[in-house]
N, C-alpha and C positions, 0 to 999 in steps of 0.2 A: 621411725625415720623422720627426720626433719626436712622440710622443704621451705626454701627461702623465697619470699615474695618481695622483691626489692631488698630492703634492709630488714624486712620483717621475717620472723621465723614462726611458722604456724604449727602448733602441736595439737594433735588429736586428743580430745578429752579436756581441753582447757578453754577458757572463755577468751574470745577475741572480739574484734569489731567486724561486722559484716554489713554489706550494702543491702538494704531492704528493697525488694523488687518493686513494691507498689509506690514508693515515694523517692527512691534513689538516695536516701540518707543512710549513714552508718549508725548501727545500734549494737550493744553487747549481745553476743551470741555464743553458744557452746558449739565448738567444732566437733561434730560427731564422726565424720568420715571424709576422706579426700582421695583423689587420684592426681594425675599429672596436670589436669586442667580444671576439674570441678571439685566442689566441696559441698557437703551436706551439713547444714547448721540448724540450730534451734535457738530462736531469739529469746533471750532471758526476759522474763516478765510477760511477754506476749504469748508464749507457748505456741509459737508459729514455726513450723519446720519448712525450710526451703532449700533448694539446690541452687547454688550460685557459682559464679566463676571464681577460681582460686585467686585471681588477681583482685577480687573484691573482698578478700579476707585480710585484715591487718591486725597487728598487735595493738592493744588498747592504748589510745592516746586521748585524754579528755578533750583536747582541742579538736579532734576529728569527730568525736561522738556528737550526735544530734541531741542536745539536752538544753534545758532552761537553767537559769541561775537563781539561787536562793541565798539570802544573807547568811553570813557565817554563824549568826546566832539564831537563825530562824528554823531550827529543827530540834526535835526531842529525841531522847533515848528510845530505843526499840525499833527504829526505822531499819528497813532492809537496805542493803547497799552492796556495792562491789568495792573491794579494796585491794591494793597491790601488796603482795608479800615480798618484803625486802630481799629475802634470801634467794629467791628464784625469779623475781621480777614478773611473776604471773599474777593475774587478778582472780580473786575467789569471792564467792558469796559470803556475806558477813552481816552482822547486826551491830548498830551503834550501841555500845554498852556504857559509854561515859563521854560527855561533852563538856566537862568542867575545864575552865580556863582556856577554852579554844581560841578566844580572841588574843590572849596574851602569848600563848605558845604556838598557835597554828596547828596543833596536833589534837586528834581525838582518839579515843580508845574503841577498838572494834573487836568483836569476837567472831572468828571464822566459824561458819556453820559446821564444817567437817572437823574442827578442833575447838570444841566449846570450852576446854579447860586451859587454853593458852591465849588469853587476850593480848592484843598487839596495839601499840600506839603508832599511828601513821599520820602523815601530813595530809591536810585537807585537799591538797592538789592531787592526791593519789586515791581519792574516794569519789564514787558516783552514787548518789542517793536515788532510791526508787520509791515513788509514791503510788500506792494502790488506788487512791481516790481519783487521781488524774491520769494514771497509767503513763507517767512520763519519768524520764531520767533528769536529775538535777546535779549541778555543780555548786560548790560552796565558794562564795566570793564576798569580800567586804563592800563591794560596790552595788550590790543588789538592794532591792527595796526591803526594808525591815518588816513591812506589813505582811509579806508572804511568809507563811509558817507551815511547816510540814509536821504532821502528827502521825504517830504510829497507828496502824490499824487497830480498831477496837476488837475486843474478844467477841466472837460470835455469840449472839443471844441464844439461850436454849429454846428449842422449838416448842411453841405453845401447843398444849393439847386442846383440840377443838372441844367446844362445849357440847356435852351430850346430855340430853334430857334424862333425868333419873327414871328408872323403871317404875311402873305403877306397882303399888302394893298388891300382893296376891289377894284375890277375892276370897271371901269366906265360902266355905262349902254350902251348897244349897240346903235349904231347910228341909227337914224330913216331914213337916206337917202339910206339904203340898201346896205352897203358895206359888201359883204359876207366874204371877207378875214378877216376883223376886228372881226366879230362874231366867226369865226373859231379860231382865236388867243385867244379870251376871253374864249372859251370852253377848249382850251388846258391848259391855265393858271389855270383855276379852277380845272381841272383834276390833274394837277401837285401838286397843293396845297393839294388836298384831299389825293393823294398818299403819300405826305410827312407826313401829319398828321397821316395816318394809319401806316406808317413805324415807326414813333416816338413812337406810342402807343405799337406796337409789340416789339420794342427794350426795352422799359421799362419793359414789362411783362417778356421778356427773362432774363433780368438782375436780376429781382426779383426771378425768378425760380432758376437761378444759385446760388444766395445767399442762398436760402432755402436749396437747395441740398447740398451745401458746409457745412452748419451748421448741417444738418442731418448726413452727412458723418463724421464730427468731433465727434458728439455725439456717433455714432456707433463705431468709433475707440476707444473712451474712454471706452465704455461698453465692447468691445472685450478685451482690455487690463485687465480690472478688472476681466472678466471671466477667462482669462488665469491664473491670479494669484490664483483665487479660485480653479481652476482645479489642479494646482500645489500643493496647500495646501491639497486638498482632497486626492491626490495621496500619499502625505507624511503621512497623517493620516491613510490611508488604509494600508500602509506598516507597520506603527507602530502597528496597530491593529493585522495584521498577525503575527508579531513577538511576540506580547503578547499572542495570542492564542497558538502559538507553545510552548512558555515557560510554559503556563499552562498545556498543554498536557504532557510535559516532566516531570514536577514536580507532576503530578497526581499520587495518590497511585495505581491506577489500570493500570498504564502505564507499558507495558512490551515490550521491543524491539523484533522484529521478528528475528528468528535465521538466521544466514547467510546461503547461499546455500551450499549444500553438507555437511550438519552438521552431524557429527558422534555422535550418542547418547552414544557410548561406548568409552570413552576417552582413555582407556588402551588397546593398540593393542595386548598385550600379554595375555589378559584374554580369556580363552576358553569359548565359548558360552555354551558348554555342562556342565560347572560348575554351570550354573544358573539352579536352580531347576524348574523355570518357563519357561525354554526354550522348545519350541516344535519343533522337527525337521520337515523338509519338506519331504513329501512322494511323490515319483515320481509314 
């Protein structure tokens, strides 16, 4: 089922623009699920899942997306991107496969990830580039600085095998003619080899533990920053709610401000209280 948000039609399973909760800007996001008021999205590139208002989900418009500008010649083939498919007007993940004559024609060739055998030429205004090094979205324009260049990510280097000390050569068997000193040296060498092997094993375990602790620390730091932002937002919401409650009380028909202290019910000081027929004198 399609649900219209203004003039936008949001379809589950397609990439749209969604408002990011932490900074309020719109970024490309996959619409995973929705109901009448809320939508669950996954922001492309950031791998961050959030639940947002359905009013904050729009069809992709490069003018609405929070992105930087790069010169129309400042990018290479192999970059990740989002491109609009002309037949259904939806945007899909793609890779730049050819940027020849982009200045003259204003079009580049992209290969959609889900359809690698069907390259498509699209206009540069229908493309959003993703840079892994800066984790930012970019738009192509001839007015940007030519010095800015986007490069495709390098292939990951093969994991280097840590250096391991070669094992000691096996010791010769003890002599049969009964040289006690040689037998003692053989035992010392064997003990040294065993100690070295045990030390290398312990060192490897310690390095692995340090790496795990560092990754856990980084994850906790990111969670802590996110929690601080949420607490700040909750404080702002609480302040707004308090102001709203105060305004409702002031504009309520039953609201009456309390009289100031030392309030005189008789505003005319020249009025004689005995002129009031309901006045009852005090009897001592």
